[in-house]
C-alpha positions in Angstrom: 2.5 -4.4 -6.9 -0.1 -6.9 -5.7 -2.5 -6.9 -3.0 -3.5 -9.9 -1.0 -7.1 -8.8 -0.2 -7.9 -11.5 2.2 -5.7 -13.5 4.5 -5.7 -14.7 8.2 -2.5 -13.6 9.9 -4.0 -14.2 13.3 -4.3 -17.9 12.8 -1.7 -20.0 14.8 -0.1 -21.2 11.7 1.6 -17.8 11.5 2.5 -17.1 15.1 6.1 -18.3 15.0 7.0 -16.6 11.8 4.7 -13.6 11.4 7.5 -11.1 10.7 9.0 -13.6 8.0 5.6 -14.0 6.3 5.1 -10.4 5.9 8.6 -9.8 4.7 8.3 -12.6 2.2 5.2 -11.1 0.9 6.9 -7.7 0.6 9.8 -9.4 -1.3 7.4 -11.0 -3.6 5.8 -7.7 -4.6 2.7 -8.2 -2.4 2.8 -4.7 -1.0 -0.5 -4.8 1.0 -2.4 -7.6 3.0 -5.8 -7.5 4.8 -6.0 -9.9 7.6 -9.7 -10.7 8.1 -11.7 -10.7 11.3 -13.8 -13.9 11.9 -14.9 -13.5 15.6 -15.4 -10.5 17.8 -13.7 -12.3 20.6 -10.5 -12.5 18.5 -10.6 -9.1 17.0 -8.1 -7.5 19.3 -5.3 -9.9 18.0 -6.4 -9.2 14.3 -6.1 -5.4 15.0 -2.9 -5.7 16.9 -1.4 -7.5 13.8 -2.6 -4.8 11.6 -1.2 -2.2 13.8 2.2 -3.9 13.9 2.9 -3.8 10.1 2.5 -0.4 8.1 0.9 -2.1 5.0 -1.3 -4.5 6.8 -4.9 -3.8 7.2 -7.8 -5.6 8.9 -11.4 -6.2 9.0 -13.9 -6.6 11.8 -16.5 -9.4 11.6 -18.1 -12.6 12.6 -17.7 -15.7 10.3 -21.0 -17.5 9.5 -19.6 -20.6 11.4 -19.7 -18.5 14.5 -22.8 -16.8 14.1 -24.6 -18.9 17.0 -21.7 -18.5 19.3 -21.3 -14.8 18.6 -24.9 -13.5 17.7 -25.3 -9.8 16.8 -28.6 -8.2 17.9 -27.5 -5.1 15.8 -24.6 -3.4 14.1 -23.1 -1.3 16.9 -20.4 -3.9 18.0 -19.1 -3.8 14.5 -19.4 0.0 13.9 -17.6 0.7 17.2 -14.5 -1.5 16.3 -14.7 -0.3 12.6 -13.8 3.2 13.9 -10.3 2.1 14.9 -7.3 2.8 12.6 -6.3 0.2 10.2 -9.9 -1.2 9.8 -10.9 -1.2 6.3 -13.7 -3.6 5.9 -16.8 -5.3 7.5 -16.7 -9.1 7.7 -16.2 -11.7 6.8 -19.7 -12.5 7.0 -22.3 -14.4 4.9 -23.8 -17.7 4.7 -22.2 -21.3 4.6 -24.7 -23.9 4.0 -21.9 -26.5 3.2 -20.8 -27.0 6.8 -23.7 -25.5 8.7 -21.7 -24.9 11.8 -24.4 -22.5 12.8 -28.3 -22.5 12.1 -29.3 -20.7 9.0 -31.6 -18.1 10.7 -28.5 -17.2 13.0 -26.3 -16.7 9.9 -28.8 -14.6 8.1 -29.4 -12.4 11.2 -25.7 -11.8 11.6 -25.3 -11.3 7.9 -27.9 -8.4 8.0 -26.2 -6.9 10.9 -22.8 -6.9 9.0 -24.7 -5.2 6.0 -26.1 -2.5 8.2 -22.5 -1.9 9.6 -21.1 -1.6 6.1 -23.9 0.9 5.1 -23.3 3.0 8.2 -19.5 2.9 8.0 -19.2 3.3 4.2 -16.7 0.3 4.4 -16.9 -2.7 2.0 -18.7 -5.7 3.2 -16.6 -8.9 2.7 -18.8 -11.8 1.9 -18.4 -15.5 2.5 -20.8 -17.5 0.5 -20.8 -21.5 0.1 -23.7 -23.5 -1.2 -25.9 -20.6 -0.4 -26.3 -18.7 -3.7 -30.0 -18.4 -3.4 -30.3 -16.8 0.1 -27.1 -14.8 -0.4 -28.6 -13.1 -3.6 -31.9 -12.6 -1.9 -30.4 -11.0 1.2 -28.0 -8.7 -0.7 -30.8 -7.7 -3.1 -33.2 -7.0 -0.4 -30.7 -5.1 1.8 -29.4 -3.1 -1.2 -33.0 -1.9 -2.0 -33.0 -0.5 1.6 -29.9 1.5 1.3 -26.7 1.1 -0.8 -23.4 -0.5 0.3 -20.3 -1.8 -1.3 -18.6 -5.1 -1.1 -16.7 -8.1 -2.5 -17.6 -11.8 -2.8 -14.4 -13.1 -1.3 -12.9 -16.6 -2.6 -15.4 -16.8 -5.3 -16.4 -20.4 -5.9 -20.1 -19.9 -6.8 -22.2 -20.1 -9.9 -22.4 -17.8 -12.9 -25.8 -16.6 -11.5 -24.1 -15.5 -8.3 -21.5 -13.7 -10.1 -23.9 -12.0 -12.4 -26.1 -11.0 -9.4 -23.1 -9.8 -7.6 -21.8 -7.6 -10.4 -25.2 -6.3 -11.0 -25.3 -5.0 -7.4 -21.8 -3.3 -7.8 -19.8 -5.9 -6.1 -16.2 -6.8 -6.7 -15.3 -10.7 -7.0 -12.2 -12.0 -5.6 -10.2 -15.0 -7.0 -8.3 -17.4 -4.6 -6.0 -20.4 -5.2 -8.9 -22.4 -6.1 -8.9 -20.7 -9.5 -5.5 -22.3 -10.2 -6.7 -25.9 -9.5 -6.7 -28.4 -12.3 -10.4 -29.2 -11.7 -11.5 -25.6 -11.6 -12.4 -25.2 -15.3 -16.0 -24.3 -14.6 -14.9 -21.6 -12.1 -12.3 -20.4 -14.5 -15.2 -20.1 -17.1 -17.1 -17.8 -14.9 -14.0 -15.8 -13.7 -13.0 -15.2 -17.3 -16.3 -13.2 -17.9 -15.9 -11.1 -14.8 -14.8 -7.5 -16.0 -11.2 -6.7 -15.3 -12.1 -3.5 -13.2 -14.3 -5.9 -10.9 -11.5 -8.4 -9.9 -9.4 -8.9 -6.9 -7.1 -11.7 -5.8 -6.5 -13.2 -2.6 -4.9 -16.1 -0.7 -7.4 -16.8 2.1 -4.1 -17.9 3.8 -3.3 -20.3 5.5 -5.8 -22.1 3.3 -6.0 -23.0 -0.3 -2.4 -22.8 -1.5 -2.5 -22.2 -5.2 -0.7 -24.5 -7.8 2.1 -25.4 -7.8 2.2 -25.0 -4.1 -1.1 -26.9 -3.3 -1.1 -28.8 -0.1 1.4 -26.4 1.7 0.4 -23.9 4.3 -0.6 -20.8 2.3 0.7 -17.2 2.8 0.2 -13.8 1.2 3.4 -14.2 -0.9 1.7 -17.1 -2.8 -1.0 -14.7 -4.3 1.6 -14.1 -7.2 0.7 -17.6 -8.5 -3.1 -17.0 -8.6 -2.4 -13.5 -10.1 -0.4 -15.3 -12.9 -3.0 -17.7 -13.5 -5.7 -15.0 -13.7 -3.6 -12.9 -16.0 -3.4 -15.7 -18.3 -7.0 -16.4 -18.2 -7.8 -12.8 -19.0 -5.1 -12.5 -21.7 -3.2 -9.7 -20.1 0.3 -9.3 -18.9 1.1 -10.0 -15.3 2.1 -6.3 -14.8 -1.2 -5.2 -16.2 -3.2 -7.5 -14.1 -1.3 -6.4 -11.0 -1.9 -2.7 -11.9 -5.6 -3.3 -12.4 -6.5 -5.5 -9.5 -4.4 -3.2 -7.2 -6.2 -0.1 -8.4 -9.4 -2.0 -7.9 -8.4 -2.8 -4.4 -7.8 0.8 -3.5 -11.0 2.0 -5.1 -13.1 -0.4 -3.1 -11.1 -0.4 0.4 -11.0 3.5 0.4 -9.3 3.6 4.0 -6.3 1.7 2.9 -3.3 3.9 1.8 -1.3 3.0 -1.2 2.5 2.6 -0.4 4.6 5.1 -1.9 
């Protein structure tokens, strides 16, 4: 069994074929998916999808791109929605200095609100970080000192320094299809050194389809290719990699129920 720990089943790409996409994931051995919240204004649809399928869960959050459009004065809007069934995580939130679709102060303020929600609800924080290693590390360290919380760096593409800081804080690191790309040798070198008990895999579907499907619209069933690449990188069998990362997922996402 594998888990796609991060996908976006509410995106328009999936609307005409959602049932088929979830069925293909199940057929491929991807037993559980987490569809991720990126806007409070779109959360109702995200939650509706999670409620529709027994083994699909969701998160609640505001992506850093939308931090100016959907500012959070405090954590209460996140905490209220996190009480609903099938919500297993807070985010995605974090800092994106590559596109900077929102001002940095707005991103940081929203990031802190998400951390407060994760701390209050005891749900894992789902962190998006791109070209923002310094501020991401600084905020996480400062907030961790104020009160502990758990989390995952999703779609990890950062530096070794970011990986080491995240691991030091007790975070898990999630590998996406980028880990399979031919020019990702530097990333694979970092991921090779992440302890097995701190790894997850994801698609970030519909984005970032792994090799040999790069360029296609990604979907949860494709996570098997990322898992195969990561298993080879770690020098373990596909079965062992699947078992360990699935156990890692349920240890972090404690509200999710392991399928029988």
